Structure formats: structure tokens, C-alpha cells
C-alpha positions in Angstrom: 16.7 222.9 -187.8 14.7 224.0 -191.2 14.6 221.9 -193.9 17.9 223.2 -196.0 20.0 222.3 -193.2 18.7 218.7 -192.8 19.2 218.3 -196.9 22.7 219.9 -196.6 23.7 217.9 -193.6 22.3 214.6 -195.7 24.0 215.6 -198.4 27.7 216.0 -196.6 27.1 212.7 -194.9 26.2 211.0 -198.5 29.2 212.6 -200.2 31.9 211.6 -197.2 30.6 207.7 -197.2 30.9 207.8 -200.5 34.6 209.3 -200.4 35.3 206.8 -198.4 33.6 203.9 -200.0 35.7 204.5 -203.5 39.2 204.6 -201.3 38.2 201.1 -200.1 37.9 199.8 -203.6 41.3 198.2 -203.9 40.2 194.8 -202.5 38.0 194.1 -205.6 40.8 193.6 -208.0 40.7 190.8 -210.3 44.3 190.3 -211.4 45.5 187.1 -213.0 48.4 186.8 -210.9 47.8 186.1 -206.9 50.8 186.0 -204.3 54.6 186.1 -205.0 55.3 185.8 -208.8 58.6 183.9 -209.8 61.8 185.9 -210.0 62.9 184.0 -213.0 62.1 180.6 -214.7 64.7 178.6 -217.1 64.4 179.6 -220.7 64.6 176.4 -222.0 61.3 175.5 -220.2 59.4 178.3 -221.8 56.8 177.7 -224.3 55.1 181.0 -224.4 54.8 184.5 -222.7 52.0 186.7 -222.4 51.9 190.4 -220.9 48.9 192.1 -219.4 49.3 196.0 -218.7 47.8 197.6 -216.0 43.8 198.1 -216.4 40.9 199.3 -214.8 40.7 195.6 -213.2 44.1 195.3 -211.9 46.5 198.2 -211.2 49.6 195.8 -211.8 51.5 194.5 -215.4 51.2 191.2 -215.4 53.5 188.7 -217.5 52.1 184.9 -217.5 54.4 182.4 -218.6 53.5 178.9 -220.1 55.9 176.3 -219.4 56.2 173.2 -222.1 54.5 171.2 -219.3 51.7 173.3 -219.9 52.2 175.0 -216.1 51.2 178.6 -216.0 53.1 180.6 -213.8 53.6 184.2 -213.2 56.7 186.0 -213.7 57.6 189.2 -211.7 57.7 192.3 -214.3 60.2 194.1 -211.7 63.0 191.3 -212.0 65.3 191.0 -214.7 63.8 188.3 -216.6 60.7 190.4 -216.4 62.3 193.6 -217.6 64.0 191.9 -220.4 60.8 190.3 -221.6 59.0 193.9 -221.4 61.8 195.7 -223.2 62.1 193.1 -225.7 65.6 193.6 -226.1 66.5 190.1 -226.1 64.4 186.9 -226.7 64.4 184.8 -223.9 64.2 181.7 -225.7 67.6 180.3 -226.6 67.6 179.0 -230.5 70.4 176.2 -231.7 73.7 177.9 -231.3 75.1 178.6 -234.9 78.2 176.3 -235.9 80.8 178.3 -237.2 83.9 177.2 -238.7 86.0 178.3 -236.1 89.7 177.0 -236.0 89.3 175.8 -239.5 91.8 177.5 -242.1 90.5 179.0 -245.2 90.8 177.2 -248.5 92.3 178.9 -251.0 91.3 178.2 -254.7 94.7 178.3 -256.8 94.4 177.7 -260.3 
């Protein structure tokens, strides 16, 4: 074999090895949430919610909730509560119920 064939063979072997190694990169993700996330959390126990979009370090969307006890949990972004947080259609924390004048008659001022 001449020198050109040897160099070409080395470049091919190096390229195949590089392609194989770049496909194995999924094992080095640095996600905040590991394991199985919670499907839901009671809204009256929530203190804060933080969402982390997919990035170069982690390919998953992550939702981290902090409970009033200080404990941090991961919430499933594909669950009903997670989708509600991501879309921000309705707030999760319940405020005090409005006290209306239900069942009371209207007072009329005559005079």
C-alpha cells in the first residue's frame, strides 16, 4: 500500500469512530430531575414553581416545584398539572374564595 491509501484508511477509521462516539453522548446529560417525576402535587402545598426549557445540557423540559416545607420535587411536564403550568392558563395556587352576597336580597332605597 502506498502512503495515500494509508492516510485515507486512517481518516475513514477516525471518522467512523467519531460518528459512533457522538451518538453515545446521551449518557452525559446534566438534568435537574432524575428518575420518575411526580404526576401532580396538591396546590395548597406549593410555594414556587420553576420551569427549565430543554437546553444543550438536558434535552427534557423540567418543572421543579418547591413545597411550603422547603422540599423540592420534579413535576411531569406531560401530566395534566404540568401542562397547566407550562401553558399558564390557570394558576395552580388557590386564592381565598370570594365571598359574594349569594342568597341575600337586594336592598332598595326608597325615599
